[in-house]
N, C-alpha and C positions, 0 to 999 in steps of 0.2 A: 635889592637885597639878595638876589641869587648869587652874586659874586662874593657874598660874605659867608657862604656855607663851605664847609670842608669838602675836599674832593677824595680824601682817603681817611677812613676811620678804622683803626685796628683794635680788635678785642683781644685782651691778654687774660690768661688764667693766672691769677696770683695766689692760688690756693696751695701752691707748693713753695719750696725754698727759692726757686728761681722762676721769675715770670716767663710764661710760655705764650707765644703768639699763636692764637687758635683760629682767628677768622679776620677777614678784611672786607670792608664795605667800600666799594670804589664807584665814584660817579663816572659814568661812561660818556663819551662824546655825544651820544644820542640823548643825554639828559636823564637816563635811567640809572638806578643803582644796581650794581652786580655784587654778588656775594661769592667770596672764595673761602672755603673752609680749609684750613691748613692742617689742623689736627687730624691725624689718621683715624682717631676714634670718633670724629665728628664734633659738632658743636650745636647741640639742640637749641640753646638760647639764641644764637645768631640765626639759625634756620627758622626758628619761630618768628623772630622779628621780620625776617625777609619774607616768609610765607604769609603771615597774618597781619603785618603792618605794626605800627607803633601808635599808641594813643597819644594825642597831643595834650599838653597841660591845659586844663580849663575847658576841655571839649571832649565829647564822646567820639569825635571824628578820629579815624585812624589814617595815618599817612602810609603809603606803600612805596616800594622801590620805584614804581612808575611815576611817583611824585618828585623824583630826583632830588633837587636842592632841599625841598621841605623835609624829605626823609632824612637826609644828612643832618639837617639842623635838629630834627627830633632825636637823633642819636646823641647829639651833644647835650641835649636837655634831659637825658635819662638820669635817674637818681643813681647815686653811688651804690655799688654792689659789694658784698663781702668778699667774693672770690673772683670777680672779674673787674677789669678796668677798660674803658674805651679811651683811646688816645688818638688825637688828631695828628696824623702824620702826613698831611698834605704837603706838597712841594712848596717851598717858599715860606714866607712868614706865617706862623700859626695864628689863626684867628680865635683859637680857643684858649682862654687864660689858664684853664686846668692843665694844659700841656706845658705851660711854663713853670709848673710847680716842680720842686725837687723830686717828688715821686715820679713824675712823668720822665724826667731825665734819667732816673735809675732804670725805669722800664726800657727806655730807648737804648741806654747803654748796655743793659743785659741782653737785649735782642741783638745789638751790634756785636757784642762779645761772642754770642752763640753762633752768629753767622760767620765771624772771623775764625772761630775755632773749627768750624765744619763747613768750609766753602763748598758751594755746589758746583 
């Protein structure tokens, strides 16, 4: 089951007219999840998940970044949020059906357009 979990989950702020990439959760080669906050203003939601873990459905157990694959799968299972979206941007075929939706393509296209307009 470990190979079915995403390796890169990106959190987008969709509360404005253009989706903004605000944080990334990446599975490291050591099997732990690392958080990169991209928004200069921070991202308390992503930081909370990373610091406190995520409750798994049907259990009081919290998975933490040290749980690696289980933490990444827990991110996929989070409920939809009004102002944020998590998108599986793992390299290769996406295992998350939600990222195959037209909405996910718009978010990914918006992120691509933003990076094309302002190359680093």
